[in-house]
N, C-alpha and C positions, 0 to 999 in steps of 0.2 A: 779671203782675198790674201795671197802670200805676200805681194808687195803693196805697201800703202801707195795711194794715188799721188801724182807729182805735183798736184795743185794743193796748197796748204792754205787754210784760213785760221787766223787767230781772232780772238775777241768774239768767239762763237756763243758765249754765255751772255754777251751784252747785245745791245739793240742793233747797231749797224753790222757787226760781224755775223750775228744771227741771222738778220735779214738777207745778207749776201750769201750765206751758206744755204739758205732755204730756197732762195731764188734759183741758184745754180743747181741745186740738187733737184729742183723741181723740173728743170730742163734736161735732166739725165746725166749731168756732170758728176763724175766720181771725185770725192773730196777727201782730204786729210784734214780732220779738225783738230785744232791744237787748243787745249785748255789747261788752266792752272788745276781746276778740278773737273776731271773727265765726267763724273757722274752727273754734272750740271749741263753738259752739252746736249744739243738737241739729236734726237734720233732721227736720221735722215738716211734714205736708201742710197747704197753705194757709197757710204761714208765710213771711214775709220777714225776713231778718236784716239788721240795720244796726249799724254800729259806733257805740258810745256810751260816753263815759267821763265820769263825774259831775263831774270837775274841769275839763273842756273845755266852756266855755260855748257857743262857736260851733257845736262839732260836735253838742252835744246839741240845740241848737235846730233844727238841720237835721233830725236824727234823729227829732225829736219833732213836726215840722210835720204837721198833720192828725190828730194823736192827740186822741181825747176822753177816754179813760179809760186811766191809767197805773197799773201795778202796780210800786210802788217798793220793791225790796228794799234794806234798809239796807246801806251800802257796807262794805268791808273795814275792820276795826278799824285805825285809825291816829290819830296826833295831830292829823291835819287833817280827819278824817272830817266833823265838823260843818260846816266850811267847805265842804267837797264837797257835803254834803247840801243846804245852803242855795243853792249855785251851781246845782244841778241843778233844784231847785224854781224858782228864778228863770228858768231856761232853759224850764221847762215853762209857766210863766205867759207868757213871751214868745212861745212857740210856739203859744199858744192852747189848751193842754190844759185840759179842764173840770173832771176830778176827779183825785184821787190816792187810791190805796189803799196804805197804808204799813205795812210791817213794823216795829212799834215794840217796846217791852218792858214787861213787866208792872210797874206801879208807877212808870212814868215820871214823874219830878218833878225839880225844880231842886235839890233836896237829897237825892235818893235815895242810899241806902247803896251800892248798886252803882253805881260811878262812870260806866259807859257808859249807864246809863238817864238819866242827865242830858242826854247828847246827844240821846237819843230824844225827851226832853221838848222841847227847844229845836227839834228838827226839827219836831214837830207843831205848835208854836207858829208856826214859820215858814210852814209850809203853811196855817195858818189866816190868817195875816196876808196872804198872797198872794191871798186872796180866793177860793181854789178850793174846790169840794166835796171832801170827804174822808171816808175811813173808815180808822180806825187799829186795827190788829190787833196788840195788846199781848200778845206771846208771853211765856210762862214760860220758864225755862231749858229748853233741849232735852233730852228724855228720853234721846235718842240719844247724848248726850255722857257720860252717868253711867258707863257701863263704861269708855270710853276714859280718863276722868279718873284711873282706877286704874292706868293705864300697865301695862307688862309684868309688874311685881311684884304687881299686884292689889291695891293699897293707894290709896284715895282719901285725900288729905291735905288738910286745910284747917280753918280755925277756924269750923266751922259749928255746933259744939256739938250740941244736941238740937233745932235749929231744923228746920222742915219745908219741903219744897219740892214744889209741885204741878206737876212738870216735864210737858211736852207733847212728843208725838212730831212730828217734822217732817212727817210724812206727814199728820197731823192739821191742822197749820198750812196746808199746801199745799191740802187738801181744803177748809178753811174759806175760804181766799183765792179758790179757784176758784168757791165759792158766791157769794161777794160779787160777783165780777166778771161772773158771768152775769147779774146783776141790780143793778147799782151804785146805781142811783137809789134803790132800796129801802132802801139801807144808808147813804145820804147824811148826813153830819155825826154819825156814830155810831163809838163805840169799843168793841171787844170784847176781853175778857181772855181769852186761849186758854190753857187749862190741860189737864192729864191728870185722870183720875178719882179721883186720890187724892193726899194730901199726905204724903210719906214723910221720915223723917229719913235722913241718909246712911248710918247704921248699918243701918237697915231696907233701904234700897236695896242696900247691900253684901250683906246676907243673901240677897236676892232674886237677885242675879247669881250668887253662890256656889251656891245651890240649882239654878238653871237650867243654869249651865255646868258644874256638877259639879267645881269647883276652888275652892281657898280664895281669898276676896275680903273685905276688911274696910275699915272706915273708921278712920283715925287723926285725932282731933281736935287740931290743932296750935293753939298760941298765935298770935297775929297776928305777934309777932316772928319765931317759928319758920316761920310761912308766908312771910314776906319772905325769910328766909334760905334756906330750902329751894328757893326758885325762882330764886335767883341764879345757879344753875348754868347757866341759860338767859340769855345776854346780852339785855338788853331795855332800853328806855327807862323811866324813872320811872313814866310814865302807865300803861304796860303791866303792871308789877308791881302797881300799885294796882288795875287792872281784875281781875286775876287774883285777888288776895286778897278784894277786895270781893264777888266772886262768893259766897264762903262767908259773909263777915260779913253780907250781905244775907239769907242763909238764917238765920243765927243770930238776926237781928233780926226775923224773921218776915215780911219783905217779899214772900216768894215762896210764902206758906203758903196763901193763898186758893184754893179749888177753885170753878170756875164750870161752868155747863152751856153756855157759849156754843159750844163746838165741836159739841155735839149739837144745839143750836138751829139752827146754820148748816148742818150736814151731814146731820142726820137720823140720825146714828149715834153710839154712845158712843165716847169717845176711848180710845186703847189704853193699857193699864197697862204698867208696866215689864215684868212677866212676859210679857205678850202680845208685846210688841215684841221681847223677846229670843228667844222662841219663833218669831218669824218669821211 
C-alpha cells in the first residue's frame, strides 16, 4: 500500500485501542496503526503500522501525514502526560489532521476531584484551540478494573463512602469509538459520556463480584489519611498517590454517579453490567 490509510488509531497495543482497531478492520476498514513499539501492534488486514510516540514531535508529524481522522487514546499516566498530549495535538495540526476523536474522562474539568480528569479537560481545550473538529468520549471508570482493585485478598480499599460509580466496560467504550469513527462527520464537535447501565456503590460492586465468583469479596471504606498510608507500600511520586486516592474521593463526591444512554445511542446495544462482564 503506497499511501497509508487516512484513519489512524493510537493505543493499538492496549485494550481499548486494540479493540477499536480489530472491530474496524473486521468490517473491512483500512487503518493506520500508530504504536510506540510497532512490533507489538496487532496484525490486521488492510492495516499499516507506523511508529509514533506522543512526546516526539517530528516523528509524530511524519507518522500523521495524510491522516484525516485520528483516534487519540489518552497516553500513559505520567507527570508529563498533559505536555505529551499537547505536543501530539500540535503534531496532528501541523500534519494536516482534520479531526480528533479523543478518549477523555467523565466530568473532565479544571477543578475535578479526580486529579487526572483535570489533564483530560486541558487536553480537550487544547484540541479545540488547535481548530480541529473533535469528538470527546468521556469514559467513566472502567468496569473491568473493579475486581482487580480488590487485589489477591479480595478487598477494595478506598475513601469512596456510599458514593456511586456508573462504571463502563472497556468493550463498550471501544464499540462506541468504532461507531463514531465509521462516520466521524456526524459526531463532530460533540462530547459523549460513556457509562454502564447502573450506578453502584463499591459495597454493591463487591457483593456482585462475590456472588459471581463464589468467593469472599468486600469493600473497606478508608479515611483519606488511611488511603494514602495504605498505598505507600508501592513506591510512587506524589502525583500518583493523589491520582490513586482521588479515584475514590471522586466517587464519594458523586462525580461518577451519572448514568447516560450514550453507549446505547452510539452502538444500538445496552452496555454491559458488572455481573454480565464478570460472567463473560
